[in-house]
C-alpha positions as CSV (number, residue, x, y, z in Angstrom):
1,M,61.6,29.9,57.6
2,R,60.9,30.5,54.0
3,V,57.4,31.7,54.6
4,A,58.2,33.9,57.8
5,S,61.2,35.5,55.7
6,A,58.9,36.4,52.8
7,I,56.4,38.0,55.2
8,E,59.0,40.0,57.0
9,K,60.4,41.1,53.6
10,K,57.0,42.3,52.1
11,L,55.8,43.9,55.2
12,A,59.2,45.9,55.6
13,D,59.3,46.8,52.1
14,E,55.6,48.1,52.0
15,F,55.1,49.7,55.4
16,K,58.7,50.6,56.5
17,P,58.0,49.8,60.2
18,L,59.7,51.1,63.3
19,R,58.9,47.6,64.7
20,L,58.0,44.3,63.2
21,E,57.5,41.1,65.0
22,I,56.4,37.8,63.2
23,I,55.7,34.7,65.4
24,D,55.1,31.5,63.9
25,E,52.2,29.8,65.9
26,S,51.9,26.8,63.5
27,A,53.2,24.2,66.4
28,R,50.2,25.3,68.5
29,H,47.8,24.2,65.3
30,A,49.5,20.9,64.7
31,G,46.7,18.6,63.6
32,H,44.0,21.3,62.7
33,A,42.6,22.1,59.3
34,G,45.4,23.9,57.2
35,A,48.4,23.1,59.5
36,R,51.0,21.5,57.4
37,P,53.7,19.2,58.6
38,E,56.5,21.2,57.9
39,G,54.9,24.3,59.9
40,E,54.9,27.8,58.6
41,S,51.0,28.0,58.3
42,H,49.9,30.1,61.3
43,F,51.4,33.5,62.1
44,S,50.9,36.3,64.5
45,V,52.1,39.6,63.3
46,E,52.6,43.0,65.1
47,I,53.8,45.8,63.1
48,V,54.3,49.5,63.9
49,S,54.2,51.9,60.9
50,E,53.5,55.6,60.1
51,A,51.6,54.2,57.1
52,F,48.6,53.4,59.4
53,A,48.0,56.8,60.5
54,G,44.7,58.0,59.8
55,K,43.4,54.5,59.0
56,S,40.9,52.3,60.7
57,R,41.7,48.9,62.0
58,V,40.0,47.3,58.9
59,E,41.7,49.5,56.7
60,R,45.2,48.7,58.1
61,Q,44.4,44.9,58.1
62,Q,43.1,45.2,54.5
63,M,46.5,47.3,53.6
64,A,48.6,44.2,55.3
65,Y,46.3,41.5,53.5
66,A,47.0,43.2,50.1
67,A,50.7,43.2,50.8
68,L,50.9,39.4,51.6
69,A,48.1,38.2,49.1
70,Q,50.6,36.0,47.5
71,E,51.4,34.2,50.9
72,L,47.7,34.1,52.0
73,T,46.8,32.4,48.8
74,D,49.6,29.9,48.8
75,D,50.9,29.1,52.0
76,V,49.4,31.0,55.1
77,H,46.5,29.3,56.7
78,A,45.8,31.6,59.3
79,L,47.4,35.1,60.1
80,S,46.6,37.2,63.3
81,L,47.3,40.9,62.9
82,K,48.1,43.6,65.3
83,T,48.5,47.1,63.3
84,L,49.8,50.3,65.4
85,T,50.8,53.7,64.7
86,P,54.1,54.7,66.4
87,E,51.9,56.7,68.6
88,E,49.7,54.0,69.6
89,D,52.7,51.7,70.1
90,A,54.0,54.3,72.4
91,G,50.8,54.3,74.5
92,T,50.6,50.5,74.9
């Protein structure tokens, strides 16, 4: 899982998350635009980090998109993000 590994490494390095879940949802999108036969084109990410404290949802997503700019340009067709602070994660 080359793309998933790159996503994991970049998000871990950038945000030092307390929790990071990456789910490859590519199989659910087979035959859709942007889907590749080898997969790793559609991902769902949930990340919990102190780095998101005081940031709006849009700012948090912009931070994650910036960290994954290369993957979003080259490999990833769709990315669903859930970005939480530790306090928000404890309340969910």
